[in-house]
Steps between C-alpha positions, in 0.01 A plus 500: 500500500795740575629437142154593360496826706849587371445426122140432455517532117775248448537237775133461579406470135730207383655349809386135447578519126846653550580236765386228271708626195814510727440149634445368147817677369710369783380152437567508125857640565583248769362203311663611184839553665489156681395327172788665315736384772363146492543489123854601499610320814746280314671799333524684815662207671757471212587873512540501875702161530838654426437748785417216733813322394737799534353603844531139632851482372604821666334399821676175510828665421465758764373264780726199423823686464711536819423826681865601491496478122191698458618767741840523311329557172276754654790697649683493159201639319434763760866612520544521128170688463559742782884507543417565871638298795224652719215358283696173476548460874128597548413217266698257707343616822145493357525157339672348812216628714255343255676168529510526883125551512450177298354680194785430256289240281196739496718789403662314211138407370415867519827594318410256227159655452633856495787409276265343239239779535769771446649324198157458337419869583815601331445290187141648471564851630815595306350455147176667585696792654704532188193491273338769721815725475496469113131571461275740665200320373604188668585685826153657492346156463716317770496774761125454602574120534788565720292744719236238544764228591652735757172620660318170534533344836747216489232243609303574179773358286442163662148462363567472133832318570325235700205469268750439195791319652346345824692473819869449530845650459467612136179702559661664804808572287282652222328722754834627633614574147183699408533702833882561448534573119363846479809685646727309268293627194461849626857563594635338185280731297614795718863434480510475125283811456737694738808452281634839401387604144839630421655153551231357271580768235867407527418135432288598196788715372720180519255316282360275772198297407200503751595159635872613553384819654279299750744235601821694494378837627154506645506174715854561641407851611161384632651206703502695840127563459439147379684368803257707724226325326650165565545612874128592524401166340702302754344705790144445363563127448595458853201708608268270306634174613293502809181568307591235244540251780107487515509309160775246590841687486718375777785647688495795727169624367321179605654511847392861544137412387497208750626735765223749430228229496628342825603829677870366546655844575858373542480270192366775281752750622782268413374436158441878452864565616623249232301673230624842601857371512473365143336816381782724655769283351345518148421868542843617606690280254280603197510864592873497545528329168269765342709787640823336362340484155392865532861605585648291214241649263597862603867426454457338171257760351596783706 
């Protein structure tokens, strides 16, 4: 009755009809979507099977390798990325604390998921970002999609992913990729567009083709910004693993979800610490690497 008082000419005239139209439309869309998924279930399984194999292989590699070997490889990567003993020592302390708390295996599972998600996001995001930088029309078409992807609540991603792919590691991985890929696309586009016009004019003067100009001039100069995109992709992947644990992704995200459901404060805090430690290690190492690329770019092209 209150709605009729507020808009008597609209809501009171067609309420039942409009509700029925909405219910019918929802039913048609939902049934059509589910029918489409059932029809192409075999193709979906074939397409996602390599992701399942790669993720399982990486999980086995990380979890079955001796912890000292995994830690040594991490330290080598962190040091050569950052060239900082402070960050390297911080990595040692953080990873040893994770091992002491008994969360090493779960952390390795989470690292495998984040690694695969980041690699997929780079493979998808880099070409799309390059296409956006080379065409204003493509940028105008892709930007609204990225806006929707970045504003939708993370739980909403799980609905179509579960309907299409079911429950398991791969659906969770795909949800993580969808959530984490927009920064990679946006910052690749931004980095290429920020390349100095005078540098591009000089490349044209030397007779560079568009492809040569892209790979020899624009991409190298945009690398610091692209690295910032990779950094944000890693951070968003780590943030999404807890939500993705609702559809079968294991590791620290699953533990955190169990701690929330059972109100295990200490267990939840320990898993949260492990996630924060990994995030800080990745963040500091990738930021330091990006700054080194920035300085190198300024020296070479300055």
